[in-house]
C-alpha positions in Angstrom: -31.5 22.6 4.0 -30.3 19.4 5.7 -32.3 18.2 8.7 -30.2 17.7 11.8 -30.2 14.2 13.3 -30.6 15.0 17.0 -31.0 11.4 18.4 -30.4 7.7 17.6 -33.2 5.3 18.4 -33.6 1.6 17.9 -34.7 1.9 14.3 -31.8 4.1 13.2 -29.4 1.9 15.0 -30.7 -1.2 13.2 -30.5 0.3 9.8 -27.0 1.9 10.4 -25.8 -1.6 11.5 -27.1 -3.1 8.2 -25.2 -0.4 6.3 -22.0 -1.1 8.3 -22.3 -4.8 7.6 -22.7 -4.2 3.9 -19.6 -2.0 3.9 -17.5 -4.7 5.7 -18.9 -7.4 3.4 -17.8 -5.5 0.3 -14.3 -5.0 1.7 -13.9 -8.6 3.0 -11.2 -9.7 0.6 -9.3 -6.5 1.0 -9.3 -7.0 4.7 -8.2 -10.7 4.3 -5.3 -9.6 2.1 -3.8 -7.2 4.8 -4.3 -9.6 7.7 -0.9 -10.1 9.5 -1.8 -9.6 13.2 -1.9 -11.6 15.4 -1.3 -14.2 12.7 -1.1 -13.8 8.9 -3.9 -16.3 8.2 -5.9 -14.1 5.8 -9.3 -14.4 7.5 -9.9 -11.1 9.3 -12.3 -9.9 6.6 -14.2 -13.1 6.6 -14.5 -13.2 10.4 -15.7 -9.6 10.6 -18.2 -10.1 7.8 -19.6 -13.2 9.4 -19.8 -11.6 12.8 -21.6 -8.6 11.3 -24.0 -10.9 9.4 -25.0 -12.6 12.7 -25.5 -9.1 14.2 -27.7 -8.1 11.2 -29.8 -11.3 11.5 -30.4 -10.7 15.2 -31.2 -7.0 14.6 -33.7 -7.7 11.8 -35.6 -10.1 13.9 -35.6 -7.9 16.9 -39.3 -6.9 17.6 -38.4 -3.9 19.7 -38.0 -0.2 18.8 -36.2 1.2 21.8 -32.5 1.7 21.5 -31.7 -0.3 24.6 -33.7 -3.3 23.5 -32.2 -3.2 20.0 -28.7 -3.0 21.6 -29.5 -6.2 23.6 -30.5 -8.0 20.4 -27.4 -6.8 18.6 -25.1 -7.8 21.4 -26.8 -11.3 21.6 -26.3 -11.7 17.8 -22.6 -10.6 18.1 -22.0 -13.0 21.0 -23.6 -16.0 19.2 -21.9 -15.4 15.8 -18.5 -13.8 16.7 -15.6 -15.2 14.6 -11.9 -14.7 15.2 -10.0 -12.0 17.2 -11.8 -9.0 15.6 -15.2 -10.6 15.8 -14.8 -11.3 19.5 -13.7 -7.7 20.1 -16.7 -6.4 18.2 -19.0 -8.7 20.2 -17.7 -7.2 23.5 -17.9 -3.7 22.1 -21.6 -4.2 21.3 -22.1 -5.8 24.7 -20.6 -2.7 26.3 -22.8 -0.5 24.1 -25.9 -2.3 25.3 -24.8 -1.7 28.9 -24.1 2.0 28.1 -27.6 2.4 26.6 -28.9 2.0 30.2 -32.5 1.1 29.2 -33.1 4.3 27.3 -35.4 4.6 24.2 -33.0 6.9 22.4 -29.6 8.6 22.8 -28.5 12.2 22.3 -25.0 12.8 20.9 -23.6 13.2 24.4 -25.3 10.1 25.7 -24.1 8.1 22.7 -20.5 9.2 23.3 -20.8 8.1 26.9 -22.1 4.7 25.8 -19.4 4.3 23.2 -16.7 5.1 25.8 -18.0 2.3 28.0 -18.2 0.0 25.1 -14.5 0.5 24.3 -13.6 0.0 27.9 -15.4 -3.3 28.0 -13.8 -4.4 24.7 -10.3 -3.6 26.2 -11.1 -5.5 29.4 -12.0 -8.6 27.4 -8.4 -9.0 26.2 -5.8 -10.7 28.4 -3.0 -8.8 26.6 -4.4 -5.7 24.7 -2.0 -4.3 22.1 -1.7 -0.8 20.7 -1.9 -0.4 17.0 -4.9 -2.7 16.6 -8.6 -2.3 16.4 -8.6 -1.3 20.1 -6.5 1.7 19.4 -8.8 3.0 16.7 -11.8 2.3 18.8 -10.3 4.2 21.7 -9.2 7.2 19.6 -12.7 7.4 18.0 -14.5 7.2 21.3 -12.2 9.8 22.9 -12.9 12.2 20.0 -16.7 11.7 20.3 -16.5 12.2 24.0 -14.7 15.5 23.5 -16.7 16.8 20.6 -20.2 15.7 21.6 -20.6 18.2 24.4 -23.4 20.5 23.5 -23.7 19.1 20.0 -27.1 18.5 18.5 -26.3 16.8 15.2 -25.1 13.2 14.8 -24.2 13.8 11.1 -21.5 16.3 11.9 -20.3 14.2 14.9 -20.0 11.0 12.9 -18.4 12.7 9.9 -15.7 14.3 12.0 -15.4 11.2 14.1 -14.7 9.1 11.0 -11.9 11.4 10.0 -10.3 10.9 13.4 -10.7 7.1 13.1 -9.0 7.2 9.7 -6.1 9.2 11.1 -5.7 6.7 13.9 -5.8 3.8 11.4 -3.0 5.4 9.4 -0.9 5.5 12.6 -1.2 1.8 13.4 1.9 0.7 11.5 4.0 3.0 13.7 2.6 1.3 16.8 2.9 -2.3 15.9 6.2 -3.5 14.4 4.7 -6.4 12.4 2.4 -4.0 10.5 5.4 -1.8 9.6 7.3 -4.8 8.5 4.5 -5.9 6.1 3.7 -2.4 4.9 0.0 -2.5 5.9 -2.4 -1.1 8.5 -4.1 -3.3 11.0 -6.9 -5.4 9.3 -9.2 -5.3 12.3 -8.7 -1.6 12.7 -9.4 -1.1 9.0 -12.6 -3.2 9.4 -13.8 -1.0 12.2 -13.2 2.1 10.1 -15.4 0.4 7.4 -18.0 -0.1 10.0 -17.9 3.6 10.8 -18.1 4.4 7.1 -21.4 2.5 6.8 -22.7 4.1 10.0 -21.7 7.7 9.0 -23.1 7.3 5.5 -26.5 6.0 6.7 -26.8 8.8 9.3 -25.9 11.4 6.7 -28.1 10.1 3.8 -30.8 8.0 5.5 -30.1 5.3 2.9 -28.3 2.0 3.0 -25.7 2.4 0.3 -24.8 -0.4 -2.2 -21.1 -0.2 -1.7 -18.6 -1.5 -4.2 -15.1 -2.2 -3.0 -12.5 0.0 -4.7 -8.8 -0.8 -4.8 -7.5 2.6 -5.5 -7.6 5.7 -3.2 -6.3 4.0 -0.1 -3.2 1.9 -0.8 -4.1 -0.7 -3.5 -3.3 -3.9 -1.7 -3.7 -7.4 -3.1 -1.7 -10.2 -1.6 1.2 -8.2 -0.1 4.4 -9.7 1.3 3.2 -12.6 3.5 6.6 -14.1 3.0 8.0 -11.1 4.9 6.1 -12.1 8.0 8.4 -14.8 9.3 7.3 -14.6 12.9 7.0 -18.1 14.2 3.4 -19.3 14.9 3.8 -20.5 18.5 0.2 -21.6 18.9 -1.2 -23.4 15.9 -5.0 -23.5 16.4 -7.4 -20.6 16.5 -9.8 -22.0 19.1 -13.3 -20.7 20.0 -16.1 -21.8 22.2 -19.5 -20.5 23.4 -20.8 -21.4 26.8 -24.0 -20.8 28.8 -24.4 -20.9 32.5 -25.9 -19.2 35.6 -22.9 -17.5 37.1 -19.9 -17.6 34.7 -16.8 -16.1 36.4 -15.2 -14.5 33.3 -12.1 -13.3 35.2 -11.4 -16.8 36.6 -12.0 -18.3 33.2 -9.6 -15.8 31.7 -7.0 -16.5 34.3 -7.0 -20.3 33.8 -7.1 -20.0 30.0 -4.1 -17.6 29.9 -1.8 -20.5 30.7 -2.9 -22.4 27.5 -2.0 -19.9 24.7 -2.2 -16.3 23.6 -4.6 -13.9 21.9 -7.0 -14.7 24.6 -10.4 -12.9 24.6 -13.3 -13.7 26.9 -16.5 -11.7 26.1 -20.1 -11.8 27.1 -22.0 -11.9 30.4 -22.3 -14.0 33.5 -24.9 -16.1 31.6 -23.3 -16.5 28.2 -19.6 -16.1 27.2 -17.5 -16.6 24.1 -13.9 -17.6 24.3 -11.2 -17.0 21.7 -7.6 -18.3 22.2 -4.7 -19.4 20.1 -3.5 -22.7 21.5 -1.8 -26.0 20.7 -4.4 -27.9 22.7 -8.0 -27.2 21.5 -9.5 -30.1 23.3 -8.0 -29.1 26.6 -9.5 -25.6 26.1 -12.9 -27.2 25.4 -12.6 -29.4 28.5 -11.8 -26.4 30.7 -14.6 -24.1 29.5 -17.0 -27.0 30.0 -16.3 -26.7 33.7 -17.7 -23.1 33.7 -20.9 -23.8 31.7 -22.7 -25.8 29.0 -20.7 -25.8 25.8 -22.9 -24.6 22.9 -20.3 -24.1 20.1 -16.7 -25.1 19.5 -14.3 -24.3 16.6 -10.6 -25.0 16.0 -8.8 -23.8 12.8 -5.2 -24.6 11.8 -3.6 -21.2 11.5 -0.3 -22.6 10.3 -2.1 -24.2 7.3 -4.0 -21.0 6.6 -0.8 -19.0 6.7 0.9 -21.4 4.3 -2.0 -21.2 1.9 -2.0 -17.4 2.0 1.7 -17.4 1.4 1.3 -19.7 -1.6 -1.3 -17.3 -3.1 0.9 -14.3 -2.7 2.0 -13.3 -6.3 5.7 -12.8 -6.9 6.1 -10.6 -9.9 9.1 -9.6 -11.9 9.0 -5.8 -12.4 6.8 -3.3 -10.6 5.7 -0.1 -12.4 5.4 3.2 -10.7 4.3 6.6 -12.0 2.8 9.8 -10.6 -0.7 11.2 -10.7 0.0 13.5 -13.6 -0.2 10.3 -15.7 -3.6 10.3 -17.5 -4.9 6.8 -18.2 -8.3 5.2 -17.7 -8.8 3.8 -14.1 -9.2 0.3 -15.4 -5.7 0.4 -16.9 -4.1 1.3 -13.6 -6.0 -1.6 -12.0 -5.4 -4.2 -14.8 -1.7 -3.7 -14.8 -1.3 -3.0 -11.1 0.4 0.4 -11.8 1.4 2.2 -8.6 0.7 5.9 -8.5 2.4 8.5 -6.3 0.1 11.6 -6.0 1.4 15.1 -6.6 0.2 17.7 -4.2 -2.6 20.2 -5.2 -2.4 23.3 -3.2 -5.7 25.2 -2.7 -5.1 28.3 -0.7 -3.0 27.2 2.2 -4.1 23.6 2.3 -2.6 20.7 0.3 -4.5 17.8 -1.1 -3.2 14.5 -2.7 -4.1 14.5 -6.4 -6.8 11.9 -7.2 -6.8 10.7 -3.7 -8.2 13.6 -1.8 -9.3 15.7 -4.8 -10.4 14.7 -8.3 -9.6 16.5 -11.5 -13.1 17.7 -12.1 -13.3 19.3 -8.6 -10.0 21.0 -9.3 -11.3 22.5 -12.5 -14.5 23.8 -10.8 -12.3 25.6 -8.3 -10.0 26.9 -11.1 -13.0 28.2 -13.0 -14.5 29.9 -9.9 -11.2 31.7 -9.3 -11.8 31.9 -5.6 -8.6 30.4 -4.3 -4.9 30.5 -5.3 -4.1 27.2 -6.9 -0.7 25.6 -7.4 0.8 22.1 -7.7 3.9 20.8 -5.9 5.9 17.6 -6.2 5.3 14.7 -3.9 7.5 14.5 -0.8 10.4 12.0 -1.0 8.6 10.0 1.7 5.8 9.2 -0.7 8.2 7.6 -3.1 10.0 5.9 -0.3 6.8 4.4 1.0 5.8 3.0 -2.4 9.3 1.6 -3.1 9.5 -0.1 0.3 6.1 -1.7 -0.2 7.2 -3.1 -3.6 10.7 -4.2 -2.4 9.9 -7.7 -1.3 7.2 -8.4 -3.8 9.1 -7.6 -7.0 12.5 -8.3 -8.5 12.8 -4.8 -10.0 11.1 -1.4 -10.2 10.6 0.9 -13.1 9.5 4.4 -12.1 8.4 6.8 -14.9 7.5 10.4 -14.2 6.5 13.8 -15.5 9.1 15.7 -17.5 11.9 17.1 -15.5 11.5 20.3 -17.6 8.0 20.8 -16.1 8.3 19.6 -12.5 10.8 18.6 -9.8 8.8 15.4 -9.1 11.4 13.1 -10.6 14.0 14.4 -8.1 12.0 12.9 -5.2 11.9 9.6 -7.0 15.6 9.6 -7.6 16.5 10.4 -4.0 14.2 7.6 -2.7 15.5 5.2 -5.4 19.1 5.6 -4.2 18.1 4.4 -0.8 16.9 1.1 -2.3 19.5 0.7 -5.1 21.5 -1.9 -3.0 18.4 -4.0 -2.4 16.7 -4.1 -5.8 17.1 -3.1 -9.4 15.3 0.3 -9.7 15.3 2.7 -12.7 13.8 6.2 -12.6 12.9 7.5 -16.1 12.3 11.0 -17.2 9.3 10.7 -19.6 9.9 14.2 -21.0 6.2 14.6 -21.2 3.1 14.7 -19.0 -0.6 14.0 -18.8 -1.8 12.0 -21.8 1.7 11.7 -23.2 2.9 10.2 -19.9 -0.2 7.9 -20.0 0.8 6.5 -23.4 4.4 5.8 -22.2 3.3 4.2 -19.0 0.7 2.0 -20.7 3.3 0.8 -23.2 5.7 0.0 -20.4 2.9 -1.9 -18.6 2.2 -4.0 -21.6 5.9 -4.8 -22.1 6.2 -5.9 -18.5 3.2 -8.2 -19.1 5.0 -9.6 -22.2 7.9 -10.6 -20.0 10.6 -8.3 -21.3 13.9 -8.2 -19.3 14.8 -5.2 -17.2 17.4 -4.0 -19.6 15.1 -4.5 -22.7 12.4 -2.7 -20.9 14.5 0.3 -20.1 15.7 0.5 -23.7 12.2 0.3 -25.2 10.7 2.8 -22.8 13.4 5.3 -23.8 12.2 4.8 -27.4 8.7 5.6 -26.4 9.9 8.7 -24.6 11.5 9.9 -27.9 8.4 9.1 -30.0 5.5 10.4 -27.9 4.1 13.8 -28.9 1.5 16.0 -27.1 -0.5 18.8 -28.9 -2.3 21.2 -26.5 -5.0 23.5 -27.8 -5.1 26.8 -25.7 -8.4 28.7 -26.3 -7.5 31.4 -23.8 -4.2 32.7 -22.4 -5.8 33.8 -19.1 -4.6 30.8 -17.2 -1.1 30.9 -18.6 -0.8 34.5 -17.6 -2.1 33.7 -14.2 0.3 30.9 -13.7 3.3 32.9 -14.9 3.9 30.8 -18.0 3.2 33.8 -20.2 4.3 37.4 -19.4 1.3 39.6 -18.7 1.9 42.3 -21.3 2.6 39.8 -24.0 -0.4 37.7 -23.0 -2.8 40.6 -22.9 -1.7 41.7 -26.3 -2.2 38.2 -27.7 -5.6 38.1 -26.1 -6.5 41.4 -27.6 -5.5 40.2 -31.0 -7.3 36.8 -30.5 -4.0 34.9 -31.0 -4.3 31.3 -29.8 -1.3 29.0 -29.4 -0.8 25.3 -29.8 1.6 24.1 -27.2 3.8 21.0 -27.2 7.0 19.7 -25.6 10.5 19.8 -27.1 13.1 17.0 -26.9 14.1 18.0 -23.4 10.5 18.0 -22.2 10.0 21.7 -21.9 6.9 23.6 -23.1 7.2 25.2 -26.6 4.9 26.9 -28.9 4.2 24.7 -32.0 1.9 27.1 -33.8 -0.2 30.2 -33.3 -3.4 31.1 -35.0 -6.3 33.6 -34.8 -9.5 32.4 -33.0 -10.7 29.5 -31.0 -12.0 27.5 -33.9 -8.8 27.8 -35.8 -6.7 26.7 -32.8 -8.7 23.5 -32.4 -8.3 22.8 -36.1 -4.6 23.5 -36.0 -4.1 21.2 -33.0 -5.9 18.3 -34.8 -3.9 19.0 -38.0 -0.6 18.8 -36.2 -1.6 15.6 -34.3 -2.8 13.9 -37.5 0.3 14.9 -39.5 2.5 13.2 -36.8 0.2 10.2 -36.6 0.4 9.6 -40.3 4.2 9.0 -40.0 3.6 6.1 -37.5 2.7 2.5 -37.6 -0.7 1.9 -35.8 -0.5 5.1 -33.8 -2.0 5.2 -30.3 -3.9 8.2 -29.0 -5.2 9.6 -25.7 -7.3 12.8 -25.6 -7.6 14.8 -22.4 -9.6 18.0 -21.7 -10.3 20.6 -19.1 -14.1 20.8 -18.9 -14.2 20.7 -22.7 -15.8 17.3 -23.2 -17.6 18.3 -26.5 -14.4 19.4 -28.2 -12.5 16.3 -27.0 -15.2 14.0 -28.4 -15.1 15.9 -31.6 -11.3 15.3 -31.8 -12.0 11.6 -31.2 -14.6 11.3 -34.0 -12.4 13.1 -36.5 -9.3 11.0 -35.7 -11.3 7.8 -36.0 -12.4 8.7 -39.5 -8.8 8.2 -40.5 -7.6 5.7 -37.9 -10.7 3.4 -37.6 -9.1 0.8 -35.4 -7.8 3.2 -32.8 -9.1 2.8 -29.3 -9.0 6.4 -28.0 -9.8 7.2 -24.4 -11.2 10.7 -23.6 -10.3 11.7 -20.1 -10.2 14.7 -17.7 -6.7 16.1 -17.8 -4.4 16.0 -14.8 -4.4 19.3 -12.8 -0.6 19.6 -13.5 -1.5 20.3 -17.1 -4.8 22.0 -16.5 -3.5 24.6 -14.1 -1.5 26.2 -17.0 -3.6 25.3 -20.0 -6.8 26.3 -18.3 -10.4 25.5 -18.5 -11.5 24.8 -22.0 -8.2 23.4 -23.2 -7.8 20.1 -24.9 -4.8 17.9 -25.7 -4.0 15.0 -28.1 -1.2 12.7 -27.3 0.2 10.4 -30.0 2.7 7.5 -29.8 3.9 4.9 -32.3 6.8 3.4 -34.2 7.9 5.4 -37.2 7.1 4.1 -40.7 10.0 2.4 -42.5 
């Protein structure tokens, strides 16, 4: 039984901050790549990572154990090492958290929620012109949720887990609140960084361990260098200017008032003894001269944002043809990443709740639920909005789009793609292709399309060759039990029960229209596996250098056996063995295996 975490003290805060810094550090480049506000200068991730590193250094050297004293050390480290807009906001957040700790040794969930609320208030006060849809919005929504939920709560794990969900929801809403984000097709980078901070915090509180994170580019939107060229807002103030001053009675409000005439994105954080200034201006030296009137200048920095923006723009890749598919496509994860294949998730319905396939639920988890038979399971096509969102994001980055999807004879998924494609047809060449297959078969077609794009085939050549792949791909599915086909309605119950009684097992495939057909039927589980392999090999022998993908539904041993037997005849074949997509597994059922084969016919 998990032990409840009833309080946070200085030691827990230190270690959770280290976990958060690690998470931000791992995601640094991803954050840089989505940085468009206030300027698309591709440095938010770097600034947040360096700010957090300064905080970690200060926390690790802090000799105290009480939460209030550790908060003081953290806020001092944040103030000394804050970089950029997001770093300055984080510095003021931690300054406010230190104030909210109120000299206490430890904080309960309710006390922590109160301290966080004050921290967000202080962060907002530090900005001369706070904007919604940024890190401030996510901070505020998270703090409000904690304040509401912490009443009477005795467990930080539950509080932080639920709070993280609310922060992610708030993050997803940032493009609707800030036009420049919507235009670029990204969430706010600073807000995303704050969510990563909360991920590190939540993970440590839950596990008690500082995780070794590794940045993943799938799950959330896979973003490399997006359309910087779309962000054509003029950079009015060229230099990102920062300074750190120390004094006896620094009047931050007066300092903010005088600086406000010299630029924008103004942030003044700190205390009456030490303050950090961040401003975008065309006159860095004038800023330094002014802040010198309020205290001793300890640090100064001025970076040319126009130059940074131009460098980021130059790095943004402009490719010819984008490739889109849906999550019924079975390919190794590294293939999706290598060829930058965009995936629209189908919806997995578990009871009355829907989950995005391979985003919110993985195939193996689906099969465990299917095996347990505790919930009604169905799959449904992605909403048109999902296709629209992907096409809109690719519009400015590519010259054309090829979108290949599960057979129209098995799913209505392609209809959503077609509707969305019509909306963009006047802006970009876009072709939606019915693969007439699914799962491993769709994987083979998409992989071939990706390689042909890489080879530089023209749009018209590509469409023609993909259609040849569609005609040549075959899928052979071994069905060891009809229970799941009866349950899903693919086989009528009386007929299915009779076949089960007689131990009749079918091999299923797809016809020329992409509809499920019975290729053979035999007696017994062993014989159905043998027949499936026989049919697959017979087809492969008619092809030049055939390609294979094997998928299974909790039948790894049988899938590996298929792989070994195929390779005794086709030694050079590279044959992935994968969990099958739920779209296939829902009907084929636990224990089923499938072999997909694709190649050019012999002369």
